[in-house]
C-alpha positions as CSV (number, residue, x, y, z in Angstrom):
1,M,0.0,0.0,0.0
2,T,1.6,3.3,-1.1
3,L,1.3,6.6,0.6
4,D,-0.4,8.1,-2.5
5,Y,-3.0,5.3,-2.3
6,I,-3.5,5.8,1.4
7,L,-4.0,9.5,1.1
8,S,-6.4,9.1,-1.8
9,K,-8.5,6.7,0.4
10,R,-8.1,8.5,3.7
11,D,-11.8,9.5,3.9
12,K,-12.8,5.8,3.7
13,F,-10.8,4.8,6.8
14,N,-12.4,5.0,10.2
15,G,-9.2,6.5,11.5
16,L,-5.4,6.3,11.8
17,L,-3.6,4.4,14.5
18,I,0.1,4.7,15.0
19,D,1.9,1.7,16.7
20,T,3.7,2.3,20.0
21,N,7.3,2.9,18.9
22,L,6.3,5.3,16.2
23,L,3.9,7.0,18.5
24,L,6.8,7.5,21.0
25,L,8.8,9.0,18.1
26,L,6.0,11.4,17.4
27,L,5.6,12.4,21.0
28,V,9.2,12.8,21.8
29,G,9.6,14.9,18.6
30,L,6.7,17.1,19.5
31,F,8.1,17.4,23.0
32,D,11.6,18.2,21.9
33,E,13.0,17.2,18.5
34,N,16.6,17.3,19.9
35,E,15.7,14.3,22.1
36,I,14.7,11.9,19.3
37,G,18.1,10.1,19.0
38,K,18.6,10.1,22.8
39,V,15.6,8.1,23.9
40,K,16.1,4.3,23.8
41,R,13.1,3.4,21.6
42,T,13.6,6.3,19.2
43,E,17.4,6.2,18.8
44,K,17.1,4.5,15.3
45,Y,15.0,7.4,14.0
46,T,15.9,10.9,12.9
47,V,14.2,14.3,12.9
48,A,13.4,13.6,9.2
49,D,11.6,10.4,10.2
50,F,9.6,12.4,12.8
51,N,8.7,15.0,10.2
52,K,7.4,12.3,7.8
53,L,5.3,10.8,10.5
54,K,4.0,14.2,11.5
55,N,3.1,15.0,7.9
56,L,1.2,11.8,7.6
57,L,-0.7,12.5,10.8
58,N,-1.6,16.0,9.5
59,H,-3.7,14.3,6.8
60,F,-5.7,12.4,9.5
61,Q,-6.0,15.0,12.2
62,T,-9.6,14.5,13.0
63,N,-9.5,10.7,12.8
64,F,-6.5,9.9,15.0
65,L,-7.2,6.8,17.2
66,I,-5.4,5.4,20.2
67,N,-6.2,2.5,22.5
68,T,-5.5,1.8,26.2
69,N,-3.0,-0.9,25.4
70,I,-0.8,1.3,23.3
71,L,-1.0,4.1,25.9
72,T,0.1,1.6,28.6
73,E,3.1,0.4,26.5
74,L,3.9,4.0,25.6
75,C,4.1,5.0,29.3
76,N,6.2,2.0,30.2
77,L,8.7,2.6,27.4
78,S,9.0,6.3,28.1
79,D,9.2,6.1,31.9
80,S,13.0,6.7,32.1
81,F,12.7,9.6,29.6
82,N,10.0,11.1,31.8
83,N,12.3,10.8,34.8
84,K,15.1,12.5,32.8
85,T,12.8,15.4,32.0
86,D,11.7,15.8,35.7
87,L,8.2,14.5,34.8
88,K,7.6,17.1,32.1
89,F,7.2,14.5,29.4
90,F,4.2,12.9,31.2
91,I,2.7,16.3,31.9
92,F,3.0,17.0,28.1
93,L,1.6,13.5,27.4
94,E,-1.4,14.2,29.6
95,S,-2.3,17.3,27.7
96,I,-2.1,15.4,24.4
97,I,-4.1,12.4,25.5
98,K,-7.0,14.6,26.3
99,T,-7.4,15.4,22.6
100,W,-7.3,11.8,21.3
101,N,-10.1,9.4,20.4
102,E,-9.4,6.5,22.7
103,D,-10.8,3.0,22.0
104,V,-11.3,1.0,25.2
105,Q,-12.0,-2.7,25.0
106,K,-12.0,-5.5,27.7
107,S,-9.0,-7.6,27.4
108,S,-11.0,-10.8,27.5
109,D,-13.0,-9.5,24.5
110,I,-9.9,-8.8,22.6
111,I,-8.6,-12.3,23.2
112,Q,-11.8,-13.9,22.3
113,K,-12.2,-12.0,19.1
114,D,-8.8,-13.1,17.7
115,K,-7.0,-15.6,19.8
116,S,-4.3,-16.2,17.1
117,A,-3.3,-12.6,17.2
118,F,-3.1,-12.7,21.0
119,Y,-1.1,-15.9,21.1
120,K,1.2,-14.7,18.4
121,F,1.7,-11.1,19.4
122,G,0.3,-10.3,22.8
123,M,-2.4,-7.9,24.0
124,T,-1.4,-4.7,22.4
125,D,-1.0,-6.0,18.9
126,A,-4.2,-8.1,19.2
127,S,-6.0,-4.9,20.1
128,I,-4.4,-3.1,17.1
129,S,-5.6,-6.0,14.9
130,Q,-9.1,-5.5,16.0
131,L,-9.1,-1.8,15.2
132,A,-7.6,-2.6,11.8
133,E,-10.4,-5.0,11.2
134,Q,-12.8,-2.0,11.7
135,N,-11.2,-0.2,8.8
136,T,-8.6,1.7,10.8
137,L,-5.3,2.4,9.0
138,V,-2.5,1.1,11.1
139,V,1.0,2.6,10.7
140,T,3.7,0.3,12.2
141,D,7.4,-0.4,12.0
142,D,6.8,-4.0,13.3
143,L,7.2,-6.1,10.2
144,K,5.5,-9.2,11.8
145,L,2.5,-7.2,12.7
146,Y,2.4,-5.5,9.3
147,H,2.5,-8.9,7.5
148,Y,-0.2,-10.3,9.8
149,L,-2.5,-7.3,9.1
150,S,-1.8,-7.4,5.4
151,S,-2.5,-11.2,5.3
152,K,-6.0,-10.4,6.7
153,N,-6.5,-7.7,4.1
154,Y,-6.5,-5.0,6.7
155,N,-5.3,-1.5,6.0
156,A,-1.7,-1.3,7.2
157,L,1.3,0.8,6.3
158,N,4.8,-0.4,7.0
159,Y,6.7,2.7,8.1
160,S,9.8,1.7,6.2
161,N,7.7,2.2,3.0
162,L,6.9,5.7,4.2
163,M,10.6,6.4,4.9
164,V,11.7,5.8,1.3
165,L,9.2,8.2,-0.1
């Protein structure tokens, strides 16, 4: 799925969901671009990667989705960065979260709906799969998740494809 195709169909998606590592890149960049290469989970990215992701998100501003599982993972992954910033990152995150459309599902429902995704990937990716099933575009840098979603004909964009554009 190319970026041009995605942008031409963006009105047909129920929303856009960004997987955890990329969401962390986005948030760290919005907080302070100079920190992108210094945070453990964002060290492989550059400011240019952040800008590409931010530009994609700008096309979906009103339909950006998040779920509880991603938020939990995000907080766990950014805890040391939050401590480094004297809690300012979580204060920033709190202000951003208030603006997002959050999907909340019971864990047992997520498992029951797609046990194979849960067994293979765990709770967060199983919850992402369910949102993808509901015609949400998922942007991920997790190749296994991307292939799984694509094999089910769900709308998924491998971030590495976006990076080469």
